[in-house]
Rosetta silent file (secondary structure, phi, psi, omega in degrees, C-alpha in Angstrom):
SEQUENCE: MLRQALRFERWALGRPYHAARVHFAARARDSELHTHADFHELMGVVSGRGEHLLPTGTLPLSAGDVVLVRPHDRHAIRGGAPYGLEFVNIAFPSSAWQGFLNLTRTNPGSTWDAARRPITFRPADPTAAIETFETALSRYQAEPTQYDLLRFWIDLLPLVSPDDLATPAGRPTPTWLAEACTAMRAEDNLRGGVPRLQQLAGVSPAHLSRSLRAAYGTTPTDYVTDLRLEHAASLLAATNLPVATIATRCGFSSQSYFTRRFTTAHHVSPRTFRHRAQRAFVP
SCORE:     score description
SCORE:     0.000 S_00000001
   1 L     0.000  144.452 -177.293  -25.002   41.765   55.934 S_00000001
   2 L   -79.957  135.632  176.963  -23.743   45.334   55.890 S_00000001
   3 L   -93.459  126.058  178.415  -25.900   47.983   54.286 S_00000001
   4 E  -122.198  154.631  171.468  -24.016   50.400   52.037 S_00000001
   5 E  -119.480  104.602 -174.804  -25.093   53.394   49.929 S_00000001
   6 E   -85.926  142.402  177.063  -22.839   53.507   46.880 S_00000001
   7 L  -109.089  142.699 -173.144  -22.216   56.739   44.930 S_00000001
   8 H   -63.454  -53.390 -171.114  -21.702   56.739   41.182 S_00000001
   9 H   -67.967  -19.051  179.025  -18.793   59.121   40.761 S_00000001
  10 H   -63.699  -28.765 -178.736  -16.701   57.423   43.421 S_00000001
  11 H  -108.878  -29.618 -176.218  -16.245   54.508   41.025 S_00000001
  12 H   -79.192  -26.231  176.020  -16.928   55.978   37.585 S_00000001
  13 L    52.680   49.861  173.848  -14.283   58.722   37.916 S_00000001
  14 L    89.684   -8.830  178.263  -15.840   61.068   35.378 S_00000001
  15 L   -77.973  154.548 -177.434  -16.996   58.465   32.879 S_00000001
  16 L   -71.126  -23.218  175.222  -20.627   58.590   31.690 S_00000001
  17 L  -152.713  165.357  176.900  -21.258   55.021   32.868 S_00000001
  18 E  -118.724  136.032 -179.613  -19.535   52.158   34.647 S_00000001
  19 E  -132.084  143.990  179.494  -19.416   48.621   33.251 S_00000001
  20 E  -157.090  148.654  170.854  -18.066   45.395   34.711 S_00000001
  21 E   -96.417  127.901 -173.179  -18.246   41.646   34.263 S_00000001
  22 E  -124.828  137.575  176.084  -19.130   40.017   37.595 S_00000001
  23 E  -129.232  127.146  173.945  -19.067   36.377   38.654 S_00000001
  24 E  -111.223  115.817  178.043  -20.514   34.985   41.870 S_00000001
  25 L   -68.103  163.189  176.421  -19.466   31.411   42.569 S_00000001
  26 E   -74.628  100.828 -176.069  -21.898   28.934   44.064 S_00000001
  27 L  -153.173  166.409 -177.283  -21.230   29.605   47.734 S_00000001
  28 L   -72.121  -34.912 -175.958  -22.998   30.466   50.946 S_00000001
  29 L   -74.461  137.383  179.999  -21.640   34.005   51.202 S_00000001
  30 L  -102.494  170.090  167.800  -23.582   36.712   49.327 S_00000001
  31 L   -66.701  165.570 -178.448  -22.599   40.116   48.038 S_00000001
  32 L   -74.516  138.057  176.165  -23.090   42.907   50.576 S_00000001
  33 L   -65.277  128.645 -175.002  -26.580   44.305   50.962 S_00000001
  34 E  -152.982  165.456  171.221  -26.501   47.825   49.558 S_00000001
  35 E  -124.072  174.501  178.917  -28.427   50.675   47.987 S_00000001
  36 E  -114.943  127.556 -177.807  -27.431   53.256   45.380 S_00000001
  37 L   -72.083  -37.219 -169.123  -27.231   56.893   46.387 S_00000001
  38 L  -151.164   22.729 -178.847  -27.532   58.423   42.926 S_00000001
  39 E  -146.505  155.309  170.226  -27.525   55.843   40.153 S_00000001
  40 E  -100.141  163.694  171.612  -29.509   53.112   38.420 S_00000001
  41 E  -144.509  150.042  173.915  -28.019   49.928   37.062 S_00000001
  42 E  -116.654  129.074  179.585  -28.970   47.315   34.487 S_00000001
  43 E  -110.903  128.873  174.771  -27.759   43.747   34.944 S_00000001
  44 E  -113.118  113.073 -176.242  -27.589   41.298   32.025 S_00000001
  45 E   -77.447  117.006 -175.816  -27.198   37.699   33.173 S_00000001
  46 E   -83.268  -45.184 -176.799  -24.694   36.025   30.840 S_00000001
  47 E  -157.594  165.919  176.888  -24.636   32.488   32.240 S_00000001
  48 E    78.399 -160.850  178.061  -25.469   30.305   35.195 S_00000001
  49 E  -152.501  163.922 -179.804  -28.127   30.965   37.754 S_00000001
  50 E  -174.073 -158.093 -178.273  -28.513   32.556   41.157 S_00000001
  51 E  -135.987  143.693  172.882  -30.737   34.659   43.363 S_00000001
  52 E   -98.758  113.362 -174.323  -31.489   38.334   43.756 S_00000001
  53 E   -91.349  126.434 -176.299  -31.739   38.919   47.501 S_00000001
  54 E  -131.846  159.798  177.009  -34.240   41.567   48.622 S_00000001
  55 L   -58.859  -25.835 -177.579  -35.765   42.619   51.950 S_00000001
  56 L   -92.935    0.707 -178.910  -39.051   41.085   50.753 S_00000001
  57 E   137.077 -159.123 -178.514  -37.521   37.747   49.740 S_00000001
  58 E  -121.165  150.302  174.326  -35.541   36.311   46.821 S_00000001
  59 E  -121.235  137.885  179.257  -36.041   36.339   43.063 S_00000001
  60 E   -72.445  147.718  175.878  -34.476   33.726   40.757 S_00000001
  61 E  -126.541  135.923  178.351  -31.905   34.837   38.194 S_00000001
  62 E  -146.061  166.181 -175.270  -30.965   32.845   35.109 S_00000001
  63 L   -53.656  132.848 -179.942  -29.127   33.342   31.825 S_00000001
  64 L    97.921  -15.958  178.964  -30.794   35.952   29.615 S_00000001
  65 L   -67.905  146.390  172.946  -32.495   37.879   32.403 S_00000001
  66 E  -124.018  128.991 -174.944  -32.207   41.672   32.423 S_00000001
  67 E  -123.780  130.149  174.089  -32.714   43.449   35.746 S_00000001
  68 E  -101.509  120.650  179.965  -33.255   47.164   36.391 S_00000001
  69 E  -111.001  126.851 -178.958  -32.161   48.226   39.904 S_00000001
  70 L   -94.329  164.037 -178.457  -33.271   51.646   41.219 S_00000001
  71 L   -57.845  -33.972 -175.386  -31.447   53.756   43.846 S_00000001
  72 L   -84.388   -2.938 -179.031  -33.907   52.896   46.623 S_00000001
  73 L   -77.424  126.056  170.912  -33.639   49.139   46.083 S_00000001
  74 L   -93.008  121.797 -173.858  -31.796   47.245   48.826 S_00000001
  75 E  -153.488  164.281  174.696  -30.341   44.176   47.216 S_00000001
  76 E  -152.628  168.601 -174.726  -27.564   41.602   47.088 S_00000001
  77 E  -123.962  143.535  174.326  -26.605   38.719   44.795 S_00000001
  78 E  -132.531  132.166  175.450  -26.024   34.998   45.419 S_00000001
  79 E   -79.738  147.855 -179.358  -24.595   32.529   42.927 S_00000001
  80 L  -107.043  159.658  178.120  -26.347   29.182   42.459 S_00000001
  81 L   -72.942  149.979    0.920  -25.036   25.650   42.056 S_00000001
  82 L   -96.565  -14.251 -169.268  -23.224   24.269   40.258 S_00000001
  83 L  -108.559   -0.659 -178.964  -21.488   27.018   38.261 S_00000001
  84 L    81.876 -160.759 -173.866  -22.541   30.223   39.981 S_00000001
  85 E  -133.187  131.418  175.904  -23.807   33.352   38.267 S_00000001
  86 E  -123.556  131.819  178.456  -22.107   35.602   35.703 S_00000001
  87 E  -146.428  159.690  172.144  -23.523   38.939   34.591 S_00000001
  88 E  -102.842  129.357 -176.739  -22.524   42.238   32.988 S_00000001
  89 E  -112.246  126.533  177.687  -23.435   45.239   35.100 S_00000001
  90 E  -118.404  117.279 -179.909  -23.971   48.708   33.600 S_00000001
  91 E  -111.817  146.379 -175.651  -24.390   51.599   36.087 S_00000001
  92 E  -156.051  153.313 -177.334  -25.316   55.173   35.151 S_00000001
  93 E   -59.970  137.757 -179.240  -26.441   58.405   36.877 S_00000001
  94 H   -62.472  -35.853 -178.921  -30.118   58.451   37.775 S_00000001
  95 H   -65.270  -38.344  177.775  -30.531   62.002   36.501 S_00000001
  96 H   -67.233  -41.321  178.945  -29.246   61.012   33.042 S_00000001
  97 H   -62.080  -44.789 -179.404  -31.529   57.960   32.974 S_00000001
  98 H   -65.345  -38.522  176.777  -34.564   60.015   33.936 S_00000001
  99 H   -61.980  -40.161  178.145  -33.747   62.578   31.265 S_00000001
 100 H   -64.261  -45.028  179.714  -33.543   59.811   28.652 S_00000001
 101 H   -62.829  -38.790  179.281  -36.891   58.337   29.718 S_00000001
 102 H   -64.053  -44.715 -176.757  -38.495   61.781   29.609 S_00000001
 103 H   -67.414  -37.957 -175.439  -37.186   62.535   26.122 S_00000001
 104 H   -93.682   -3.226 -178.398  -38.153   59.162   24.649 S_00000001
 105 L    57.315   36.427  175.590  -41.465   58.853   26.542 S_00000001
 106 L   -85.581  153.677  179.041  -40.366   55.430   27.763 S_00000001
 107 L    60.164   57.755 -179.447  -41.958   53.893   30.870 S_00000001
 108 H   -59.838  136.875  179.701  -45.268   55.769   30.689 S_00000001
 109 H    81.447    2.117  178.683  -46.728   56.448   34.101 S_00000001
 110 H    55.669   36.747 -178.230  -43.388   55.823   35.829 S_00000001
 111 H   -66.692  -28.629  179.066  -44.462   52.252   36.632 S_00000001
 112 H   -65.510  -39.781  178.838  -40.841   51.077   36.845 S_00000001
 113 H   -71.859  -29.673 -176.293  -40.165   53.531   39.656 S_00000001
 114 H   -79.890  -17.343 -177.841  -43.416   52.654   41.400 S_00000001
 115 L   -61.313  148.327 -175.458  -42.721   48.898   41.494 S_00000001
 116 L   -79.988   -9.725 -178.783  -42.004   47.484   44.948 S_00000001
 117 L  -147.555  165.647  178.487  -38.914   45.563   43.834 S_00000001
 118 L   -52.507  148.652 -175.416  -36.275   45.662   41.068 S_00000001
 119 E   -88.019  123.247  175.741  -37.684   45.076   37.595 S_00000001
 120 E  -105.859  118.319  175.485  -36.809   41.725   35.988 S_00000001
 121 E   -99.894  144.678  172.691  -37.255   41.553   32.222 S_00000001
 122 L  -122.216   91.482 -172.267  -37.146   38.273   30.328 S_00000001
 123 L   -60.816  149.114  175.518  -36.431   39.331   26.720 S_00000001
 124 L   -65.551  -30.508  177.627  -37.929   37.431   23.799 S_00000001
 125 L  -121.333   82.223 -176.929  -34.404   37.315   22.307 S_00000001
 126 H   -59.901  -35.060 -179.047  -32.047   36.864   25.295 S_00000001
 127 H   -61.483  -44.452  179.345  -28.990   36.431   23.067 S_00000001
 128 H   -64.221  -38.913 -179.808  -29.497   39.840   21.460 S_00000001
 129 H   -64.438  -45.197 -179.304  -30.031   41.461   24.859 S_00000001
 130 H   -67.866  -34.718  175.631  -26.825   40.015   26.308 S_00000001
 131 H   -61.007  -34.267  177.337  -24.891   41.021   23.178 S_00000001
 132 H   -64.246  -41.170  175.862  -26.012   44.599   23.875 S_00000001
 133 H   -64.719  -42.925 -179.543  -24.467   44.378   27.353 S_00000001
 134 H   -62.979  -38.442  178.372  -21.257   42.885   25.954 S_00000001
 135 H   -65.480  -43.479  178.107  -20.990   45.722   23.427 S_00000001
 136 H   -62.653  -37.615  177.316  -21.451   48.353   26.145 S_00000001
 137 H   -65.094  -42.786  178.340  -18.740   46.621   28.207 S_00000001
 138 H   -62.510  -42.036  179.181  -16.369   46.618   25.238 S_00000001
 139 H   -67.457  -34.295  178.542  -16.986   50.322   24.600 S_00000001
 140 H   -63.333  -37.138 -179.570  -16.435   51.087   28.263 S_00000001
 141 L   -70.097  -13.182 -179.965  -12.979   49.538   28.130 S_00000001
 142 L  -111.813   38.163  178.328  -12.076   51.940   25.300 S_00000001
 143 L    60.758   84.059 -172.339  -12.889   55.207   27.135 S_00000001
 144 L   -74.615  161.314  174.493  -16.655   55.591   26.600 S_00000001
 145 L  -116.038  170.182  176.307  -18.605   58.707   25.683 S_00000001
 146 H   -59.985  -32.700  179.171  -22.116   59.805   26.587 S_00000001
 147 H   -63.115  -35.595  177.887  -23.147   58.664   23.129 S_00000001
 148 H   -63.846  -37.275  176.753  -22.081   55.101   23.976 S_00000001
 149 H   -65.937  -43.209  178.629  -24.422   55.142   26.968 S_00000001
 150 H   -62.035  -40.792  179.142  -27.283   56.417   24.810 S_00000001
 151 H   -62.764  -38.057  178.176  -26.608   53.679   22.240 S_00000001
 152 H   -60.918  -48.924  179.409  -26.768   51.055   24.980 S_00000001
 153 H   -61.906  -46.200 -176.528  -30.169   52.277   26.150 S_00000001
 154 H   -63.646  -38.236 -179.816  -31.512   52.661   22.599 S_00000001
 155 H   -74.904  -33.665 -173.530  -30.357   49.174   21.592 S_00000001
 156 H   -82.268  -45.160 -169.597  -31.542   47.432   24.763 S_00000001
 157 H   -59.414  -36.006  176.581  -34.976   48.864   25.512 S_00000001
 158 H   -65.506  -16.087 -177.564  -36.701   47.566   22.336 S_00000001
 159 H   -88.078  -15.431  179.824  -35.571   44.057   23.354 S_00000001
 160 L  -102.822  155.426 -172.753  -37.277   44.063   26.759 S_00000001
 161 L  -121.209   98.620  177.044  -41.011   43.842   27.250 S_00000001
 162 H   -64.715  -17.333  179.505  -42.598   45.995   29.963 S_00000001
 163 H   -66.522  -19.034 -179.500  -45.938   44.376   29.094 S_00000001
 164 H   -83.991   -3.774 -173.813  -44.757   41.239   30.903 S_00000001
 165 L   -86.052  136.913  173.569  -44.360   43.068   34.204 S_00000001
 166 L  -101.331   75.843 -177.053  -46.828   42.666   37.040 S_00000001
 167 L  -116.391  148.287  177.901  -46.217   46.087   38.565 S_00000001
 168 L   -69.161  149.533  178.367  -48.669   48.427   40.245 S_00000001
 169 L   -69.250  129.784  178.457  -49.693   51.490   38.333 S_00000001
 170 L   -95.328  172.080  177.327  -47.710   54.490   39.420 S_00000001
 171 L   -75.644  124.779 -177.097  -48.701   58.126   39.382 S_00000001
 172 L   -60.120  143.048  174.607  -47.997   59.495   35.890 S_00000001
 173 L   -78.236  121.262 -178.926  -45.217   62.051   35.611 S_00000001
 174 L   -59.694  143.480 -179.763  -46.818   65.277   34.356 S_00000001
 175 H   -58.958  -41.138 -178.684  -45.599   66.387   30.946 S_00000001
 176 H   -61.854  -35.219 -179.454  -44.789   69.876   32.258 S_00000001
 177 H   -73.379  -44.442  178.453  -42.558   68.385   34.969 S_00000001
 178 H   -58.950  -43.075 -178.777  -40.723   66.017   32.620 S_00000001
 179 H   -68.396  -39.129  179.186  -40.040   68.854   30.180 S_00000001
 180 H   -65.794  -43.002 -179.499  -38.892   71.232   32.925 S_00000001
 181 H   -65.983  -38.569  176.948  -36.515   68.648   34.425 S_00000001
 182 H   -64.461  -43.151 -179.707  -35.050   67.855   31.014 S_00000001
 183 H   -64.903  -28.445 -178.101  -34.536   71.559   30.265 S_00000001
 184 L   -66.690  -14.302  178.827  -32.748   72.043   33.596 S_00000001
 185 L   -72.186  -17.242  176.511  -29.798   70.002   32.328 S_00000001
 186 L   -68.512  139.023 -174.473  -28.769   72.965   30.169 S_00000001
 187 H   -60.156  -39.702  179.382  -25.950   74.916   31.792 S_00000001
 188 H   -60.741  -39.054  179.105  -27.710   78.263   31.496 S_00000001
 189 H   -73.142  -36.582  177.463  -30.698   76.874   33.364 S_00000001
 190 H   -56.632  -40.426 -179.303  -28.524   75.210   36.014 S_00000001
 191 H   -64.974  -25.324  179.266  -27.098   78.598   36.911 S_00000001
 192 H   -77.820  -15.659  174.683  -30.651   79.834   37.497 S_00000001
 193 H    66.091 -153.643 -177.183  -31.205   77.205   40.197 S_00000001
 194 H   -61.057  -40.585  176.931  -34.570   76.431   41.749 S_00000001
 195 H   -57.194  -36.402  178.463  -36.135   79.750   40.642 S_00000001
 196 H   -69.807  -38.544  176.164  -35.337   78.814   37.043 S_00000001
 197 H   -61.205  -42.071  177.804  -36.849   75.344   37.541 S_00000001
 198 H   -64.043  -38.789  179.319  -40.009   76.962   38.892 S_00000001
 199 H   -65.128  -42.608  179.194  -40.083   79.314   35.922 S_00000001
 200 H   -66.226  -36.954 -178.466  -39.728   76.430   33.469 S_00000001
 201 H   -72.119  -35.680  178.905  -42.412   74.427   35.271 S_00000001
 202 L    71.566   27.723  178.412  -44.882   77.304   35.341 S_00000001
 203 L  -130.001  173.531  179.913  -46.533   76.186   38.578 S_00000001
 204 L   -69.063  154.923  177.670  -46.464   77.352   42.178 S_00000001
 205 H   -54.958  -40.721 -178.899  -43.446   76.444   44.374 S_00000001
 206 H   -66.243  -41.604  179.951  -45.622   74.218   46.547 S_00000001
 207 H   -66.713  -39.842  176.973  -47.085   72.380   43.552 S_00000001
 208 H   -61.168  -46.025 -178.307  -43.610   71.897   42.057 S_00000001
 209 H   -61.923  -45.532  179.539  -42.287   70.508   45.323 S_00000001
 210 H   -63.098  -43.688 -176.197  -45.174   68.044   45.719 S_00000001
 211 H   -69.051  -39.608 -179.353  -44.972   66.891   42.112 S_00000001
 212 H   -67.233  -39.631  178.521  -41.201   66.472   42.099 S_00000001
 213 H   -67.587  -40.473 -179.777  -41.273   64.430   45.288 S_00000001
 214 H   -66.588  -38.834 -175.392  -44.106   62.226   43.988 S_00000001
 215 H   -82.855  -42.648 -170.591  -42.437   61.626   40.606 S_00000001
 216 H  -122.449   -1.240  176.400  -38.731   61.456   41.491 S_00000001
 217 L    69.323   30.915 -178.526  -38.585   61.192   45.270 S_00000001
 218 L  -146.583  171.054  177.313  -36.591   64.379   45.809 S_00000001
 219 L   -97.277  160.987  177.187  -36.951   68.086   46.543 S_00000001
 220 H   -56.624  -42.310 -179.307  -36.362   70.881   44.023 S_00000001
 221 H   -63.080  -46.880 -179.479  -33.232   72.003   45.895 S_00000001
 222 H   -66.771  -36.562  179.470  -31.738   68.504   46.011 S_00000001
 223 H   -63.391  -47.407 -179.862  -32.655   67.847   42.383 S_00000001
 224 H   -65.121  -41.612  179.783  -30.934   70.997   41.157 S_00000001
 225 H   -62.154  -42.489  178.798  -27.894   70.374   43.375 S_00000001
 226 H   -62.277  -41.313  177.224  -27.505   66.829   42.051 S_00000001
 227 H   -63.264  -42.025  179.303  -27.643   68.103   38.465 S_00000001
 228 H   -63.106  -44.263 -179.382  -25.056   70.769   39.255 S_00000001
 229 H   -67.044  -37.277  176.863  -22.698   68.273   40.891 S_00000001
 230 H   -62.656  -45.290  179.918  -23.086   65.848   37.997 S_00000001
 231 H   -66.212  -38.971  177.975  -22.245   68.590   35.481 S_00000001
 232 H   -61.808  -41.588  178.912  -19.319   69.742   37.616 S_00000001
 233 H   -61.533  -39.789  178.461  -17.911   66.197   37.698 S_00000001
 234 H   -64.990  -42.194  179.366  -18.065   66.041   33.904 S_00000001
 235 H   -67.092  -38.647  178.190  -16.278   69.390   33.558 S_00000001
 236 H   -62.769  -40.764 -176.552  -13.600   68.374   36.058 S_00000001
 237 H   -76.183  -32.246 -169.541  -12.924   65.146   34.198 S_00000001
 238 H  -105.703   -8.650 -177.436  -13.059   66.529   30.652 S_00000001
 239 L  -133.088  170.033  174.085  -11.566   70.042   30.912 S_00000001
 240 L  -108.903   21.657  179.120   -8.717   71.959   32.534 S_00000001
 241 L   -61.692  145.165  174.962  -10.942   74.835   33.621 S_00000001
 242 L   -59.087  149.835 -179.305  -10.135   76.300   37.058 S_00000001
 243 H   -58.700  -38.841  179.712  -12.279   74.939   39.873 S_00000001
 244 H   -62.472  -38.783  178.642  -13.640   78.422   40.533 S_00000001
 245 H   -66.019  -41.860  178.371  -14.789   78.709   36.916 S_00000001
 246 H   -63.293  -41.800  178.284  -16.518   75.340   37.067 S_00000001
 247 H   -58.028  -44.664 -179.678  -18.265   76.343   40.294 S_00000001
 248 H   -65.748  -45.380 -178.313  -19.587   79.491   38.616 S_00000001
 249 H   -61.904  -30.607 -178.029  -20.646   77.715   35.436 S_00000001
 250 L   -90.279   -3.114  173.852  -22.617   75.169   37.454 S_00000001
 251 L    96.134   11.752  177.502  -24.407   77.809   39.515 S_00000001
 252 L   -82.497  144.316 -172.574  -22.638   77.586   42.884 S_00000001
 253 L   -71.135  -24.971  179.392  -22.376   80.858   44.799 S_00000001
 254 L  -157.510  160.832  178.077  -18.686   80.447   45.645 S_00000001
 255 H   -65.052  -38.379 -178.423  -15.781   78.089   45.142 S_00000001
 256 H   -65.076  -41.497  178.356  -15.660   77.258   48.851 S_00000001
 257 H   -65.823  -42.495  177.155  -19.349   76.307   48.940 S_00000001
 258 H   -59.277  -44.964 -178.888  -18.938   74.220   45.794 S_00000001
 259 H   -60.998  -41.786  179.142  -15.912   72.450   47.281 S_00000001
 260 H   -63.408  -46.535 -178.105  -17.829   71.581   50.455 S_00000001
 261 H   -66.781  -41.133 -178.542  -20.822   70.194   48.553 S_00000001
 262 H   -66.307  -42.978 -179.605  -18.678   68.287   46.072 S_00000001
 263 H   -65.060  -39.367  177.045  -16.488   66.791   48.792 S_00000001
 264 H   -62.936  -40.721 -176.414  -19.530   65.720   50.795 S_00000001
 265 H   -74.659  -38.132 -170.464  -21.073   64.057   47.746 S_00000001
 266 H  -113.770   -1.782  175.382  -17.972   62.362   46.341 S_00000001
 267 L    68.171    8.953  172.655  -15.740   61.940   49.414 S_00000001
 268 L  -142.772  159.171  178.084  -12.828   63.708   47.675 S_00000001
 269 L   -72.272  162.575  176.646  -12.092   67.318   46.814 S_00000001
 270 H   -56.613  -40.933 -179.403  -12.693   68.592   43.266 S_00000001
 271 H   -66.470  -40.824  177.480   -8.943   68.691   42.588 S_00000001
 272 H   -66.235  -40.687  177.245   -8.437   65.127   43.811 S_00000001
 273 H   -59.077  -46.077  179.524  -11.420   63.988   41.776 S_00000001
 274 H   -60.113  -45.231 -179.361   -9.944   65.623   38.666 S_00000001
 275 H   -58.868  -46.814 -178.789   -6.559   63.991   39.257 S_00000001
 276 H   -67.743  -40.990 -176.461   -8.103   60.540   39.607 S_00000001
 277 H   -66.547  -36.790 -175.445  -10.502   60.979   36.703 S_00000001
 278 H   -89.807  -12.497 -174.018   -7.828   62.133   34.265 S_00000001
 279 H  -126.568   -8.110 -174.149   -5.039   59.762   35.349 S_00000001
 280 L  -126.492  155.734  173.140   -6.575   56.582   36.742 S_00000001
 281 L   -94.133  160.094  176.400   -8.747   53.723   35.600 S_00000001
 282 L   -63.028  131.746 -178.467  -11.757   52.492   37.496 S_00000001
 283 L   -66.983    0.000    0.000  -10.501   49.974   40.114 S_00000001
């Protein structure tokens, strides 16, 4: 099977999340083995049964299951006999998800990130959990907002039980780091770049770098760049501001540098991205 690294904005086209109903028939062929470059996804199994294929083996999937897939997870899906597997898939930027967890103090100790495989929840009320996925899918079809994504998370998380998980304890995310990363989403702070992140954190550059890599698996420079590119994508999709203005607002030193970084990340230029985001639906 081919290994792919999928990027969020290539498919979301400026929307805050991507939603789809997926059906895998009972057949020998699986979905392609892939990872996610910059997004998490939650899968709600609507009906049928199947298998979640992982490098370490397979996990069973059945109606009512909710699965959290992280960017570093290599996975694929197989439908089971006789009717295959149907699920609703909700994908969203990892930076937005981490900001939500930080603000709500969900997932204490970052145990979900520390787990060796995708997290499978088996809700006490599977019907309510799947209805939450169906509602998010319906809202997605009507041009969703960031608020719709927040409502999905807020409605779903009380229905799943992290106490049922047999996951290893991860290293807790320091409060100072969570607060600094959340504050960096503000546009004024984005323009300040890594020096502003260090100022918000109030620790030495070396300590910040070690802590950020341990908690989120990235460097300060890459973390800030990802936030800037995410904000730029939102501005491109939602405004008619000149590209040069967006580059400045997001903290890039020049329009040409911004264009190179954006094109590398999203495989299209900022202008092409804007055209697709404002005129096309997700394929």
